[in-house]
C-alpha positions in Angstrom: -12.8 -6.8 6.1 -13.6 -4.0 7.9 -11.8 -0.9 6.5 -9.1 0.6 9.0 -7.5 3.0 6.2 -8.5 6.6 6.3 -8.9 8.4 2.5 -5.6 10.3 3.5 -3.7 6.8 4.1 -5.4 5.3 1.6 -4.4 8.4 -1.2 -1.0 8.1 0.1 -0.6 4.1 -0.1 -2.2 4.0 -3.7 0.5 7.2 -4.8 3.5 5.4 -3.5 2.7 2.2 -4.6 2.3 3.2 -7.9 5.5 5.0 -7.7 7.2 2.1 -6.7 5.6 0.0 -9.5 7.1 2.1 -11.9 10.3 1.9 -10.1 10.2 -2.0 -10.2 9.3 -1.4 -14.0 12.2 0.9 -15.2 14.6 -1.4 -13.4 15.8 -4.7 -13.5 18.0 -5.6 -10.4 16.2 -7.6 -7.5 15.5 -4.2 -5.5 13.5 -2.7 -8.3 11.5 -6.0 -8.3 11.0 -5.7 -4.8 10.1 -2.2 -4.9 7.4 -3.0 -7.8 5.8 -6.0 -5.3 5.8 -3.8 -2.6 4.4 -1.1 -4.3 1.7 -3.5 -5.5 0.5 -4.5 -2.1 0.3 -0.9 -1.2 -2.2 0.1 -4.1 -3.9 -2.9 -3.4 -4.5 -2.2 0.5 -5.4 1.6 -0.8 -7.3 0.5 -3.0 -9.9 -1.8 -0.8 -9.1 0.7 2.6 -8.0 -2.7 4.8 -4.2 -3.3 6.3 -3.8 -7.0 7.8 -1.1 -5.1 9.7 -2.7 -2.7 11.3 -5.9 -5.1 11.7 -2.9 -7.6 13.5 -2.1 -4.5 15.8 -5.3 -3.3 16.2 -4.7 0.1 14.9 -6.4 2.3 12.5 -6.4 5.4 10.8 -10.0 5.7 10.3 -12.0 7.8 12.0 -15.3 6.3 14.2 
C-alpha cells in the first residue's frame, strides 16, 4: 500500500473520524452506529495515509 493522502487530508480524516466515533457512542440509534463505523474507517485510513477509494479511482492528494 502506497500512501496517497496528504498530511492535511490525513488530519481532516482523523479529526472528523474521532467526532463521528463520539457521535456513535453518544446515541443508540442505528444511524449513530453507522456514524461510528464511518468514523473508525476515517481514522484508520487517516493513520495509514492510504485510501482504497482513491487508489481505485487513481487519484490522490499526496504531492509527489
